[in-house]
C-alpha positions as CSV (number, residue, x, y, z in Angstrom):
1,M,33.4,-24.5,4.5
2,D,33.8,-26.2,7.9
3,A,31.1,-24.0,9.4
4,I,28.7,-25.0,6.6
5,A,29.6,-28.6,7.0
6,D,28.9,-28.4,10.8
7,V,25.5,-26.9,10.1
8,L,24.6,-29.6,7.6
9,L,25.8,-32.4,9.9
10,D,23.8,-31.0,12.8
11,A,20.7,-30.9,10.7
12,M,21.2,-34.5,9.5
13,G,21.7,-35.6,13.1
14,E,18.7,-33.8,14.6
15,S,16.0,-34.6,12.1
16,G,17.7,-36.5,9.3
17,P,19.2,-39.9,8.6
18,L,22.2,-39.6,11.0
19,G,19.6,-39.5,13.8
20,D,18.1,-42.8,12.7
21,S,19.5,-45.8,14.6
22,A,18.6,-48.1,11.6
23,V,21.1,-46.4,9.3
24,T,24.3,-48.5,8.9
25,G,27.8,-47.3,9.7
26,A,28.7,-47.4,6.1
27,E,25.7,-45.3,5.1
28,R,26.5,-42.8,7.9
29,R,30.1,-42.4,6.5
30,R,28.8,-41.9,3.0
31,L,26.3,-39.3,4.2
32,K,28.9,-37.4,6.2
33,S,31.2,-37.4,3.2
34,T,28.4,-36.2,0.9
35,A,27.6,-33.4,3.4
36,R,31.2,-32.2,3.3
37,V,31.2,-32.2,-0.5
38,C,27.9,-30.3,-0.4
39,A,29.4,-27.8,2.1
40,S,32.5,-27.3,-0.1
41,A,30.3,-26.5,-3.1
42,L,28.0,-24.2,-1.2
43,A,31.0,-22.4,0.3
44,D,32.5,-21.8,-3.2
45,H,29.2,-20.4,-4.5
46,M,28.6,-18.2,-1.4
47,R,32.0,-16.7,-1.4
48,G,31.7,-12.9,-1.8
49,S,27.9,-12.9,-1.0
50,Q,26.1,-11.6,2.0
51,F,25.3,-15.1,3.3
52,H,26.6,-15.8,6.8
53,T,26.8,-19.4,7.9
54,T,26.3,-18.5,11.5
55,Q,22.7,-17.4,10.6
56,L,21.8,-20.6,8.8
57,E,18.7,-22.5,9.9
58,T,18.4,-26.0,8.4
59,S,15.8,-28.7,8.2
60,F,16.4,-32.2,6.7
61,G,13.7,-34.3,5.1
62,R,14.2,-37.9,6.3
63,E,12.2,-39.4,3.3
64,D,13.5,-37.5,0.3
65,G,16.9,-36.3,1.5
66,V,16.2,-32.7,0.8
67,L,17.9,-30.1,2.9
68,A,16.5,-26.6,3.3
69,I,18.7,-23.7,4.4
70,R,16.9,-20.7,5.6
71,L,18.3,-17.3,6.4
72,P,16.8,-14.6,8.6
73,D,16.5,-12.2,5.6
74,G,13.9,-14.3,3.8
75,C,16.2,-16.3,1.5
76,V,15.8,-20.1,1.3
77,L,18.1,-22.5,-0.5
78,E,16.9,-26.0,-0.9
79,G,17.9,-29.3,-2.6
80,R,19.5,-32.8,-2.2
81,I,22.8,-32.7,-0.5
82,D,24.2,-34.9,-3.3
83,R,23.0,-32.6,-6.1
84,V,24.0,-29.1,-5.2
85,D,23.9,-28.2,-8.9
86,Q,20.1,-28.7,-8.9
87,W,19.3,-26.7,-5.8
88,T,16.7,-24.0,-6.0
89,G,16.4,-20.7,-4.1
90,S,13.8,-18.1,-3.3
91,I,13.8,-14.6,-2.0
92,D,11.2,-13.2,0.5
93,G,8.9,-16.1,-0.2
94,G,9.0,-15.6,-4.0
95,N,8.8,-18.4,-6.6
96,P,11.7,-20.9,-6.6
97,S,14.6,-20.1,-8.9
98,D,18.1,-21.5,-9.6
99,F,19.8,-21.0,-6.2
100,L,22.9,-19.6,-7.9
101,R,20.7,-16.7,-9.1
102,V,19.7,-16.0,-5.6
103,I,23.3,-16.0,-4.5
104,D,24.3,-13.7,-7.4
105,Y,21.6,-11.3,-6.3
106,K,23.0,-11.4,-2.8
107,R,26.4,-10.4,-4.1
108,G,25.0,-7.2,-5.4
109,G,23.1,-8.1,-8.5
110,N,24.1,-6.7,-11.9
111,E,24.1,-3.5,-13.8
112,L,20.3,-3.5,-14.5
113,L,18.7,-0.2,-13.5
114,F,15.1,0.8,-12.8
115,L,13.6,4.3,-12.6
116,P,10.5,3.9,-10.4
117,Y,8.7,7.0,-11.7
118,L,5.5,5.4,-12.9
119,V,3.4,8.4,-12.0
120,G,6.0,11.2,-12.3
121,T,8.1,12.2,-9.3
122,G,7.4,13.4,-5.8
123,A,9.9,15.3,-3.7
124,P,12.4,16.7,-4.3
125,E,11.9,17.0,-8.1
126,F,8.1,17.1,-8.4
127,D,8.4,16.4,-12.1
128,A,5.3,15.1,-14.0
129,D,7.3,14.4,-17.1
130,A,9.3,11.6,-15.4
131,N,8.7,8.0,-16.5
132,G,9.5,4.5,-15.3
133,V,12.5,2.9,-17.1
134,F,14.3,-0.4,-17.1
135,W,17.8,0.2,-18.5
136,G,20.4,-2.4,-19.4
137,L,17.9,-5.3,-19.9
138,R,19.4,-8.3,-21.7
139,Q,18.3,-11.8,-22.5
140,E,20.2,-13.3,-19.5
141,H,18.2,-11.3,-17.0
142,D,15.3,-12.9,-15.2
143,A,12.6,-12.1,-12.6
144,I,15.1,-11.9,-9.7
145,D,17.2,-9.4,-11.6
146,M,14.2,-7.2,-12.4
147,A,12.8,-7.5,-8.8
148,G,16.2,-6.5,-7.5
149,A,16.4,-3.6,-9.8
150,V,13.0,-2.4,-8.6
151,M,14.0,-2.6,-5.0
152,E,17.3,-0.8,-5.7
153,G,15.6,1.9,-7.7
154,V,13.2,2.7,-4.9
155,S,16.2,2.8,-2.5
156,F,18.1,5.2,-4.9
157,V,15.1,7.5,-4.7
158,L,15.3,7.3,-0.9
159,R,19.0,8.2,-1.1
160,K,18.2,11.3,-3.3
161,N,15.7,12.4,-0.8
162,C,18.1,12.0,2.1
163,E,20.8,14.0,0.2
164,H,18.3,16.7,-0.5
165,I,17.4,16.9,3.2
166,A,21.1,16.9,4.3
167,K,21.8,19.8,1.9
168,S,19.1,21.8,3.7
169,G,21.1,21.5,6.9
170,V,19.3,18.7,8.6
171,Q,21.6,16.0,10.0
172,L,20.2,12.5,9.4
173,K,21.2,9.8,11.8
174,S,19.0,6.9,10.7
175,I,15.9,5.9,8.6
176,I,12.8,4.5,10.2
177,A,11.1,2.0,7.8
178,T,7.4,1.3,8.2
179,G,4.6,-0.4,6.2
180,G,4.9,-3.5,4.1
181,G,8.4,-2.7,2.9
182,A,9.7,-2.9,6.5
183,K,8.8,-6.6,6.5
184,S,11.5,-7.4,3.8
185,A,14.9,-7.8,5.4
186,I,16.5,-7.7,2.0
187,W,14.9,-4.4,1.0
188,C,15.8,-2.8,4.4
189,Q,19.4,-3.9,4.1
190,L,19.5,-2.5,0.5
191,Q,18.2,0.8,1.8
192,A,20.9,0.9,4.5
193,D,23.7,-0.1,2.0
194,I,22.5,2.4,-0.7
195,T,21.9,5.4,1.6
196,G,24.8,4.8,4.0
197,L,22.4,5.2,6.9
198,P,21.1,2.7,9.5
199,V,17.6,1.5,8.8
200,V,15.5,1.0,12.0
201,I,12.4,-1.2,12.1
202,P,9.7,-0.4,14.7
203,T,7.9,-3.2,16.5
204,E,4.6,-1.9,15.1
205,K,5.2,-1.5,11.3
206,E,1.8,0.1,10.5
207,A,2.8,3.6,11.6
208,A,-0.3,5.4,10.3
209,C,-2.7,3.2,12.3
210,L,-0.5,3.5,15.4
211,G,-0.4,7.3,14.9
212,C,-4.2,7.4,14.8
213,A,-4.4,5.4,18.0
214,I,-1.9,7.7,19.7
215,I,-3.9,10.8,18.7
216,G,-7.1,9.2,20.1
217,A,-5.3,8.2,23.3
218,V,-4.0,11.7,23.9
219,A,-7.3,13.3,23.1
220,D,-9.0,10.9,25.6
221,G,-6.6,11.8,28.3
222,V,-4.8,8.4,28.5
223,F,-1.6,10.2,27.9
224,G,-0.7,13.8,28.8
225,S,1.1,14.6,25.6
226,Y,2.2,13.1,22.3
227,Q,5.7,12.8,23.6
228,E,4.6,10.8,26.6
229,A,2.6,8.5,24.4
230,A,5.4,8.0,21.9
231,D,7.9,7.3,24.7
232,K,5.6,4.6,26.2
233,I,4.2,3.0,23.0
234,I,6.9,3.2,20.3
235,S,9.7,0.6,20.4
236,F,12.1,-0.8,17.8
237,Q,12.9,-4.4,17.1
238,H,15.7,-4.4,14.5
239,R,18.5,-2.2,13.1
240,Y,20.2,-2.7,9.7
241,E,23.6,-1.2,9.5
242,P,25.2,-0.2,6.1
243,V,27.5,-3.0,4.9
244,N,28.2,-2.5,1.2
245,H,27.7,1.2,0.7
246,H,30.7,1.6,-1.5
247,K,29.5,-1.1,-3.9
248,Y,26.5,1.1,-4.9
249,E,28.4,4.4,-5.5
250,K,28.9,3.9,-9.3
251,K,25.5,2.4,-9.8
252,Y,23.9,5.4,-8.0
253,E,25.9,7.7,-10.2
254,K,24.5,5.9,-13.3
255,Y,21.0,6.0,-11.8
256,C,21.2,9.8,-11.5
257,A,22.6,10.1,-15.0
258,L,19.8,7.9,-16.4
259,Y,17.2,10.1,-14.7
260,E,18.5,13.2,-16.5
261,A,18.7,11.3,-19.8
262,M,15.1,10.0,-19.4
263,L,13.9,13.6,-19.0
264,K,15.7,14.8,-22.1
265,V,14.2,12.0,-24.2
266,T,10.7,12.6,-22.7
267,R,10.9,16.3,-23.6
268,L,12.1,15.9,-27.2
């Protein structure tokens, strides 16, 4: 709680009312007290989630008294410091929602499952009979729950593929994420947590385009080999380590069981 209070007070001092010489001493004391109450409420709500106060970035609106807390993984919490119960939150630039829902998602979501087989399956099953399924949907679920289930479902497919590769005798040390999905810190962390493998993000996320450029450079003699080109061009900017792998074990077990049940129903 003290760490959150320090963050809030720093923000209020740099760009907020505590940095305004016209604010009276009594008002300053009231604002500091309110910030501590706000910090206490936020700390209670965040307990058990993946939020880390050391990563908070804040901005304080001088006119309307709205504080925005931004995290490096794309989450934003926003609201008046004296009305924490009315704060909103968003994930990866999505539409604002009740900030408690965002925090619930960061704790690991719920039991909602999604099978992402909208056009059958690829490797390793190659099953054209597979279908997409939301399972466990209830009236209390919202867009954040469903979006989270979609990201988890795709990550479960990744884990199945990794397990299939490992069974063939290949030792996996990490996963390199490329394309649009690599821009979502939440999704990359989910992949690391669910697979139990580090997820590494290259500096250039559009791997197909970069590969074409490397082929052209080698063909033109700029580089003597593909290995030389890769060594000089490819670099990595971030690495997501597994944090909550154990939390997804039971859900992954249910996911695999749901896949088999879906096939049985499809083939009746």
